[in-house]
C-alpha positions as CSV (number, residue, x, y, z in Angstrom):
1,M,13.5,29.0,39.6
2,K,10.1,31.0,38.1
3,D,12.0,33.4,36.3
4,T,14.2,31.0,34.6
5,F,11.2,29.1,33.8
6,Y,9.7,32.2,32.1
7,T,13.0,32.8,30.6
8,L,13.3,29.4,28.9
9,L,9.8,29.7,27.9
10,S,10.7,32.9,25.9
11,V,13.5,31.4,24.4
12,A,11.4,28.4,23.3
13,I,8.9,30.6,21.8
14,L,11.3,32.6,20.0
15,V,12.9,29.0,18.6
16,L,9.2,27.9,17.4
17,L,8.6,31.1,15.5
18,V,12.2,30.4,13.6
19,P,10.6,27.7,11.1
20,V,7.7,29.5,10.8
21,G,9.4,32.9,10.2
22,T,12.0,31.2,7.6
23,S,9.1,29.8,5.9
24,V,7.3,32.9,5.3
25,F,9.8,35.7,4.9
26,V,12.8,33.7,3.3
27,L,11.3,30.5,1.7
28,G,8.0,32.2,0.5
29,F,9.0,36.0,0.0
30,V,12.6,35.5,-1.0
31,L,12.5,32.5,-2.7
32,G,9.2,32.4,-4.0
33,D,8.4,28.7,-2.4
34,S,4.4,28.7,-1.5
35,P,2.7,26.5,0.8
36,C,0.4,23.5,0.0
37,V,-2.7,22.8,2.0
38,L,-0.9,20.5,4.3
39,C,1.7,22.9,4.7
40,W,-0.4,25.5,6.2
41,A,-2.2,23.2,8.4
42,Q,1.5,22.4,9.9
43,R,2.3,26.1,9.8
44,T,-0.9,26.9,11.5
45,G,-0.4,24.5,14.5
46,M,3.1,26.1,15.3
47,V,1.6,29.7,15.6
48,L,-1.3,28.1,17.9
49,I,1.4,26.5,20.1
50,A,3.3,30.0,20.1
51,L,0.3,31.7,21.1
52,I,-0.4,29.3,24.1
53,G,3.1,30.3,25.1
54,L,2.6,33.8,25.4
55,F,-0.5,33.2,27.3
56,I,1.8,31.1,29.8
57,L,4.2,34.2,30.0
58,R,1.1,36.6,30.9
59,Y,-1.1,34.1,33.3
60,G,1.5,31.3,34.2
61,P,1.8,27.3,33.3
62,R,-2.2,26.7,34.0
63,P,-3.1,23.1,33.2
64,R,-5.6,24.7,30.6
65,Y,-2.8,26.0,28.6
66,L,-0.6,23.2,28.8
67,G,-3.4,20.7,28.1
68,L,-3.8,22.8,25.1
69,V,-0.1,22.6,23.7
70,V,-0.3,18.7,24.1
71,L,-3.7,18.5,22.0
72,V,-2.3,20.8,19.7
73,G,0.9,19.0,19.3
74,A,-0.6,15.5,18.9
75,Y,-2.8,17.5,16.1
76,G,0.6,18.7,14.7
77,I,2.4,15.3,14.9
78,Y,-0.4,13.6,12.9
79,M,-0.6,16.5,10.3
80,S,3.7,16.0,9.9
81,I,3.2,12.4,9.7
82,R,0.1,12.7,7.1
83,H,2.2,15.2,4.9
84,S,5.5,13.1,5.1
85,A,3.9,10.0,4.4
86,L,3.0,11.1,1.0
87,H,6.6,11.3,0.1
88,L,8.3,8.6,2.2
89,A,8.5,5.7,-0.3
90,R,10.3,8.0,-2.9
91,D,13.5,6.8,-4.0
92,I,16.7,8.3,-2.2
93,G,17.0,12.0,-2.4
94,Q,13.3,12.7,-3.8
95,G,10.7,14.5,-2.3
96,F,8.6,17.8,-2.3
97,S,9.6,21.7,-2.6
98,V,12.6,22.5,-0.4
99,E,15.3,21.2,1.7
100,M,16.7,22.8,5.0
101,L,19.5,21.0,6.3
102,G,19.3,17.9,4.0
103,A,15.3,17.4,5.1
104,H,12.5,18.8,3.3
105,T,10.7,21.2,4.9
106,Y,7.7,19.4,5.9
107,S,9.4,16.4,7.6
108,W,11.0,18.7,10.2
109,S,7.7,19.6,11.6
110,T,7.5,16.2,13.0
111,F,10.3,16.9,15.6
112,I,9.4,20.5,16.3
113,Y,5.7,19.0,17.2
114,W,7.4,16.0,19.3
115,A,9.5,18.6,21.1
116,C,6.8,20.7,22.0
117,V,4.8,18.1,23.3
118,V,7.8,16.9,25.7
119,A,8.2,20.6,26.7
120,A,4.4,20.6,27.8
121,G,4.7,17.5,29.7
122,L,8.2,18.8,31.6
123,A,6.3,22.0,32.2
124,L,3.4,20.0,33.9
125,L,5.5,18.3,36.2
126,L,7.7,21.5,37.1
127,S,4.9,23.8,37.5
128,R,3.3,24.5,41.1
129,E,0.1,26.2,42.0
130,W,1.7,29.5,42.6
131,E,3.1,29.7,39.3
132,S,-0.9,30.3,37.9
133,L,-1.0,33.9,38.2
134,A,-4.7,34.9,39.0
135,G,-4.1,38.7,37.8
136,G,-1.6,37.7,35.3
137,R,2.3,39.0,35.1
138,R,4.2,41.6,33.3
139,L,6.2,40.4,30.3
140,G,9.8,40.8,30.8
141,L,12.2,42.0,27.8
142,L,12.4,38.5,26.3
143,G,8.9,38.0,26.6
144,K,8.1,41.1,24.8
145,I,10.5,40.4,21.9
146,A,9.0,36.8,21.9
147,A,5.5,38.7,21.5
148,A,6.7,41.2,18.9
149,V,8.3,38.9,16.8
150,F,5.2,36.4,17.1
151,F,2.8,39.4,15.4
152,V,5.7,40.1,12.9
153,V,5.8,36.5,11.6
154,V,2.1,36.3,12.1
155,A,1.3,39.5,9.9
156,G,3.5,37.7,7.4
157,N,1.8,34.3,7.1
158,I,-1.8,36.5,6.7
159,A,-0.2,38.4,4.0
160,Q,1.1,35.3,2.3
161,A,-2.1,33.1,2.8
162,I,-4.2,36.3,1.2
163,T,-2.2,36.6,-2.0
164,S,-1.2,32.9,-2.3
165,T,-4.3,31.3,-1.0
166,G,-7.3,33.7,-1.6
167,P,-9.9,34.6,0.6
168,P,-12.8,32.0,1.3
169,P,-14.0,30.0,-0.3
170,F,-10.8,29.8,-1.8
171,M,-8.6,27.1,0.3
172,G,-5.2,26.8,-1.5
173,Q,-3.6,24.2,-3.6
174,S,-2.4,20.4,-3.2
175,D,0.6,21.1,-5.5
176,P,1.4,25.1,-5.1
177,V,2.6,27.3,-7.7
178,R,5.5,29.7,-7.6
179,Y,5.0,32.7,-5.2
180,S,4.7,36.2,-6.4
181,F,4.0,39.6,-5.4
182,N,2.5,40.4,-8.9
183,P,-1.6,39.8,-8.5
184,R,-1.7,38.7,-12.2
185,R,0.2,35.8,-11.1
186,W,-1.7,34.4,-8.0
187,V,-3.6,31.6,-8.2
188,W,-6.6,30.9,-6.0
189,S,-8.3,27.4,-6.1
190,L,-11.1,25.7,-5.4
191,E,-9.9,22.1,-6.5
192,E,-9.4,21.1,-2.7
193,W,-13.2,21.4,-2.4
194,R,-14.0,18.8,-5.1
195,H,-15.9,15.9,-3.8
196,V,-13.7,12.9,-2.4
197,P,-15.2,9.9,-1.0
198,I,-14.6,9.8,2.7
199,S,-12.9,6.9,4.6
200,F,-10.6,6.6,7.8
201,R,-8.2,4.6,5.5
202,G,-8.2,7.0,2.5
203,R,-7.5,5.6,-0.5
204,W,-6.6,2.3,1.4
205,S,-9.9,1.5,1.7
206,I,-10.0,-1.5,-0.7
207,D,-12.0,-4.7,-0.2
208,R,-10.7,-8.0,-0.1
209,P,-10.8,-10.0,-3.2
210,S,-13.8,-12.1,-3.5
211,L,-15.5,-14.1,-6.1
212,D,-18.9,-13.7,-5.0
213,G,-21.0,-11.7,-7.3
214,L,-18.9,-12.4,-10.5
215,D,-20.4,-12.5,-14.1
216,T,-19.2,-15.5,-15.4
217,D,-20.7,-15.3,-18.9
218,S,-17.9,-14.8,-21.3
219,R,-20.8,-13.6,-23.7
220,R,-20.8,-10.1,-22.0
221,G,-16.9,-10.1,-21.2
222,P,-14.9,-7.0,-22.6
223,L,-13.4,-9.1,-25.6
224,A,-15.8,-9.3,-29.0
225,T,-14.0,-12.4,-30.1
226,V,-13.2,-15.2,-28.1
227,G,-12.3,-19.0,-29.0
228,E,-14.0,-21.7,-26.6
229,L,-12.4,-24.6,-24.8
230,Q,-14.1,-27.4,-23.5
231,V,-14.2,-29.3,-20.1
232,K,-13.6,-32.8,-21.0
233,R,-13.4,-34.3,-17.4
234,Q,-13.8,-33.3,-13.7
235,E,-11.6,-34.8,-10.8
236,T,-12.1,-34.5,-7.1
237,I,-9.7,-33.7,-4.5
238,S,-10.3,-37.1,-2.5
239,P,-8.1,-36.0,0.8
240,S,-9.4,-34.0,3.6
241,L,-8.2,-30.5,3.5
242,N,-8.4,-27.9,6.2
243,G,-10.6,-25.5,4.0
244,E,-11.3,-24.6,0.5
245,V,-8.6,-25.0,-2.3
246,T,-7.3,-21.2,-3.4
247,D,-4.8,-22.4,-6.3
248,L,-2.8,-25.4,-7.4
249,A,0.2,-26.0,-9.4
250,Y,2.0,-29.0,-10.8
251,D,5.6,-30.5,-10.9
252,E,6.3,-32.5,-14.0
253,A,9.7,-33.7,-12.7
254,S,7.9,-35.0,-9.6
255,G,4.3,-35.7,-11.3
256,R,2.7,-33.7,-7.9
257,F,0.3,-31.3,-7.5
258,L,0.6,-28.3,-5.1
259,L,-2.3,-26.9,-3.3
260,T,-2.9,-24.0,-1.2
261,T,-6.2,-23.5,1.1
262,Q,-7.9,-20.4,2.6
263,K,-7.0,-21.5,6.4
264,F,-3.0,-21.4,5.3
265,G,-2.5,-25.1,4.5
266,I,-0.1,-26.2,2.0
267,Y,-0.4,-30.0,0.4
268,L,1.8,-31.8,-1.8
269,V,-0.7,-34.3,-3.4
270,D,-0.4,-37.2,-6.1
271,A,-1.2,-36.8,-9.7
272,A,-4.7,-38.3,-9.0
273,F,-5.6,-36.3,-6.3
274,K,-5.8,-39.2,-4.0
275,N,-3.1,-39.0,-1.2
276,V,-1.5,-36.2,0.5
277,I,2.2,-36.8,0.4
278,R,3.3,-34.0,2.7
279,Y,1.4,-31.2,4.4
280,T,1.8,-28.2,6.6
281,V,0.0,-25.3,7.9
282,I,1.9,-22.3,8.1
283,D,1.5,-19.6,11.1
284,P,0.4,-16.8,9.4
285,G,1.2,-14.1,12.3
286,F,4.8,-15.0,12.3
287,S,7.0,-12.1,11.3
288,V,5.2,-11.2,8.1
289,D,1.4,-11.0,8.1
290,M,0.1,-13.3,5.8
291,S,-3.8,-12.8,4.5
292,E,-5.7,-15.9,2.9
293,L,-3.2,-17.8,0.4
294,N,-4.1,-17.5,-3.2
295,G,-1.0,-18.7,-5.0
296,A,1.1,-21.4,-5.5
297,A,4.4,-22.2,-7.4
298,F,7.0,-24.9,-7.8
299,V,10.3,-23.1,-7.7
300,D,12.0,-26.7,-8.3
301,S,10.8,-30.1,-7.2
302,R,11.5,-29.9,-3.8
303,T,11.2,-26.2,-3.0
304,I,7.6,-24.4,-3.4
305,A,6.3,-21.1,-2.9
306,A,2.9,-19.8,-1.6
307,L,1.4,-16.2,-1.9
308,S,-1.1,-14.2,0.1
309,H,-3.2,-11.8,-1.6
310,N,-1.6,-9.2,0.1
311,K,1.4,-10.1,-1.6
312,S,3.3,-11.4,0.9
313,Y,5.1,-14.8,0.4
314,V,6.6,-17.7,2.1
315,I,9.2,-20.2,0.5
316,L,9.2,-23.9,1.7
317,K,11.8,-26.4,1.1
318,E,11.2,-30.1,1.8
319,N,13.2,-31.7,4.2
320,D,12.6,-35.3,5.8
321,A,14.9,-34.6,8.5
322,A,13.4,-31.2,9.5
323,D,13.8,-30.1,13.0
324,A,10.1,-30.1,14.7
325,D,11.2,-27.8,17.8
326,K,13.0,-25.4,15.3
327,N,10.3,-25.2,13.0
328,Y,7.3,-24.8,15.5
329,R,7.7,-20.9,15.2
330,Y,6.9,-21.1,11.7
331,F,4.0,-23.6,11.1
332,A,0.6,-24.2,13.2
333,E,0.8,-27.9,12.2
334,S,2.9,-30.5,11.1
335,F,6.4,-29.0,11.7
336,D,8.8,-31.6,10.7
337,Q,7.9,-31.5,7.1
338,F,9.3,-28.4,5.5
339,D,12.2,-26.0,6.1
340,E,11.1,-22.3,5.5
341,L,13.9,-20.3,3.5
342,D,12.0,-16.9,3.4
343,R,9.1,-14.9,4.4
344,S,8.6,-11.5,3.5
345,R,6.9,-9.5,0.9
346,F,6.6,-8.6,-2.7
347,S,6.6,-4.5,-3.5
348,T,5.3,-3.3,-6.6
349,V,4.5,0.1,-8.3
350,R,1.3,-0.2,-10.7
351,A,-0.1,-3.0,-8.7
352,R,0.4,-1.3,-5.3
353,M,-3.2,-0.4,-4.8
354,M,-4.2,-3.8,-6.0
355,Y,-4.6,-7.4,-4.5
356,V,-3.6,-10.5,-6.3
357,M,-4.7,-14.2,-6.0
358,S,-2.1,-15.8,-8.4
359,L,1.3,-17.2,-8.9
360,A,3.5,-18.9,-11.2
361,Y,7.1,-19.7,-11.6
362,D,9.0,-19.4,-14.9
363,P,12.3,-21.4,-15.1
364,A,13.4,-19.9,-18.4
365,S,13.8,-16.4,-16.6
366,D,14.0,-18.0,-12.8
367,C,11.3,-15.4,-11.8
368,L,7.8,-15.3,-10.0
369,Y,4.9,-13.7,-11.7
370,T,1.6,-12.2,-10.2
371,V,-1.3,-10.7,-11.7
372,T,-3.4,-8.6,-10.3
373,V,-7.5,-8.5,-9.6
374,P,-9.4,-5.3,-10.1
375,N,-11.4,-3.4,-7.1
376,R,-13.7,-0.5,-6.8
377,R,-11.0,1.9,-7.0
378,N,-8.4,0.5,-9.6
379,K,-9.5,-1.5,-12.6
380,K,-6.5,-2.7,-14.4
381,L,-4.5,-6.1,-15.4
382,V,-1.2,-5.7,-14.4
383,V,1.7,-8.3,-14.7
384,S,4.3,-8.1,-12.0
385,R,7.6,-10.1,-12.4
386,F,10.1,-10.8,-9.6
387,A,13.7,-12.2,-9.8
388,R,14.1,-15.2,-7.9
389,T,17.5,-14.1,-6.8
390,D,16.6,-11.2,-4.6
391,M,12.7,-11.6,-4.9
392,T,12.7,-7.8,-6.0
393,L,10.3,-6.2,-8.7
394,S,11.9,-6.8,-12.3
395,E,9.0,-5.7,-14.4
396,E,5.9,-4.4,-14.4
397,Y,3.2,-3.6,-17.2
398,S,-0.4,-4.0,-18.2
399,P,-0.6,-6.1,-21.3
400,K,-2.0,-4.8,-24.6
401,L,-4.1,-6.9,-26.9
402,S,-2.3,-8.4,-29.7
403,A,-2.6,-6.4,-33.0
404,G,-3.8,-8.0,-36.0
405,S,-5.5,-11.4,-35.7
406,G,-5.7,-11.3,-32.0
407,P,-9.0,-10.5,-29.5
408,V,-10.5,-6.9,-30.0
409,L,-12.5,-5.3,-27.3
410,R,-16.2,-4.6,-27.8
411,D,-15.8,-0.9,-27.5
412,D,-13.7,2.1,-26.1
413,T,-15.6,1.7,-22.7
414,R,-14.1,-2.0,-22.0
415,S,-10.8,-3.1,-21.0
416,L,-8.9,-6.0,-19.7
417,G,-8.9,-4.5,-16.4
418,E,-12.2,-6.2,-16.1
419,Y,-11.1,-9.6,-16.1
420,Y,-10.4,-11.3,-12.3
421,V,-7.4,-13.2,-12.6
422,T,-7.4,-16.2,-10.0
423,G,-5.0,-18.8,-11.4
424,I,-1.9,-18.4,-13.9
425,A,0.6,-20.7,-15.2
426,I,3.6,-20.6,-17.4
427,R,5.3,-22.6,-20.0
428,D,7.1,-22.0,-23.1
429,G,7.2,-18.3,-22.9
430,R,3.4,-18.0,-22.6
431,M,1.5,-17.1,-19.3
432,Y,-2.1,-19.3,-19.0
433,A,-4.4,-17.0,-17.0
434,I,-7.8,-17.7,-15.9
435,S,-10.5,-15.4,-14.9
436,A,-13.3,-16.0,-12.7
437,A,-15.0,-13.4,-14.2
438,Y,-16.8,-14.3,-17.8
439,S,-15.0,-17.7,-17.3
440,T,-12.1,-16.8,-19.8
441,L,-8.8,-18.1,-20.4
442,L,-6.2,-15.3,-21.1
443,L,-3.0,-16.4,-23.3
444,I,0.0,-13.5,-22.6
445,D,3.2,-13.6,-24.7
446,L,5.4,-12.7,-22.0
447,A,8.1,-11.5,-24.3
448,K,5.7,-9.2,-26.2
449,R,3.7,-8.4,-23.3
450,E,0.5,-9.0,-25.5
451,V,-2.9,-10.9,-24.8
452,S,-2.4,-13.1,-28.0
453,A,-5.5,-15.2,-27.6
454,A,-8.5,-15.8,-25.2
455,Y,-11.0,-18.8,-24.8
456,A,-14.0,-19.1,-23.1
457,V,-14.0,-22.1,-20.8
458,R,-18.0,-22.9,-19.7
459,G,-19.0,-24.7,-16.8
460,L,-16.4,-23.6,-14.4
461,S,-17.6,-22.8,-11.0
462,K,-15.6,-20.2,-9.0
463,P,-12.2,-21.0,-10.5
464,N,-9.4,-20.1,-8.5
465,G,-6.7,-22.0,-9.4
466,L,-4.9,-23.0,-12.8
467,A,-2.0,-25.5,-13.4
468,V,-0.8,-26.7,-16.9
469,R,0.0,-30.8,-17.2
470,G,1.3,-31.7,-20.4
471,T,-1.4,-30.5,-23.2
472,E,-4.0,-30.3,-20.4
473,L,-5.0,-27.6,-18.1
474,Y,-6.3,-28.0,-14.5
475,V,-8.4,-25.7,-13.2
476,A,-9.7,-25.8,-9.3
477,C,-13.0,-25.0,-8.4
478,E,-15.2,-24.7,-5.4
479,N,-16.2,-27.9,-3.4
480,K,-12.7,-29.4,-4.2
481,T,-13.2,-30.0,-7.7
482,V,-10.7,-29.9,-10.7
483,H,-11.6,-29.2,-13.9
484,V,-9.5,-30.5,-16.9
485,V,-9.5,-28.9,-20.2
486,D,-7.3,-29.4,-23.4
487,G,-4.8,-26.6,-23.7
488,P,-5.3,-24.3,-26.7
489,A,-2.8,-25.2,-29.7
C-alpha cells in the first residue's frame, strides 16, 4: 500500500509538470507564446504543488504538506477562474492565446487545480501516522525522475521569466508580446504597477443610481443652447401606493396610466390619477433578481413591461380570471390580477457597466428601449434597443448631436453622458428623454440616432418618469406629483 501510494504520487507529479513544461518549452520556446501576469500566477501555483509533492515523496504525507496542497490549490482555482472570467463572455470560438485540445490554456488550470485539491483530500483520508517519516525516505527511480523533471521545468520557466518579464521591478504584461530569444525584442514593462483603485468587486463596484445631489440647473448643463418648456399644471396621484413612483407610461387605447413604485408595485390608474384599476406587487426574488423598479411601458393595451435598474424585466398581462394559487409564486400581493408572461434580463454591450432608469416601447419597430444613467466610472449616454420577439439586443449606440441647427456642447470637456435620464417615451420616431440632472428634456431622432433638440423644464423636483399623452408630457416627480408640460412642436 505504501509503495503504491508513492508510485502514484510520483506519476501525479510528472503529470502535473506536463502542462507547465509544455507551456514553457513547446508553447514558449518553440511557438513563441509568452505568458501574461495571470498565466504566471497559474504556473507558479502548479510549480508549488509539484514541489510540495516532492516533499511528500521525501518525508511522507504529513498533514502540513497536504494542507498546503489544499491552500495552494484553492489559490489556483481562484486565479484560474479570475483569468478565465475575462474571456468566458466572448462569442463562440473566441478566447486568448493558443488552444490545447480545443480549450484555451488558461481554462485548463481550473480542472488541474481541482484535481490537486481532490487528490490532497483523498491522501488525507488514506494516510496513516506511520507514513509520516521523521527521518525521511530514499527516493525510488520514479521519484528521482520526477525530481529531475521538476528542476528542468523550473529552470525553463526561470529562463523564460527573466527574458520575457525581466528582473524586479518589472513584472510582465497584461497582454504579452511574442516571445523571442533575441534580447532586442524583449519587452520589459512596468504597466502593471500603475495605480488602480482597489475594490473587492473590481470594476463592478458601481454605486446604485440615485437622484440625490444632482445639479438641476439647466444653465450649468453640458449643452450651451437649449429651449425652454413651461410646467402648465401639476397633478397629484391620489390613491395610496406602496412607495414612491419610479416611472409611468400612458396607453391611448385604454386611457390609463401605468405606474411602478420603488417597492415593486405595479399599478394601473385612470387618466385623472384618482383610482387604481388593478395592481400587483411582484416578488423580486423569484427566479430572476429584480432590483428597484425604474421603468414602465405598455406593450399593448393589456400587456405591460416593468424594468429594474439592473436591466432585469418582467412582462405581465391582465387577466380577470387569473389563477391566484398558480400566481402566488410570482407576486407578493394581488395574485389574481395579472399573469406573468416572462421574467428575464436584458444583456447589453456598451451599456453593460451602467444602470438604467427608464423603459419605453415603440410599436413601429416592436422594440423596447432603455437609456443609461452615468456613474463615477462610466459617463456615457447609451440607447439600447431590444426586439420584442426575443428580447435580445438589436441596436446600441451613443447618440450624437444633430448637425446644423441642433444643440451644441459648451466646450470639448462636456458630453451628453452628464445627463441622468430617468424617463423616456417614444412617439412618431422620436424619443422624449427627461434628465433629472439639469432638468432637461432631450429629443432623440431614432432613425438618425441624433439628439435633435433639448429643452430646459424648470420647477421639476426629482423627475423619475415620463409619459406622452396627446400633445402633453407627463413628468412623474417625488411626493406623488405629476407635472404636465406642453410638448415641443
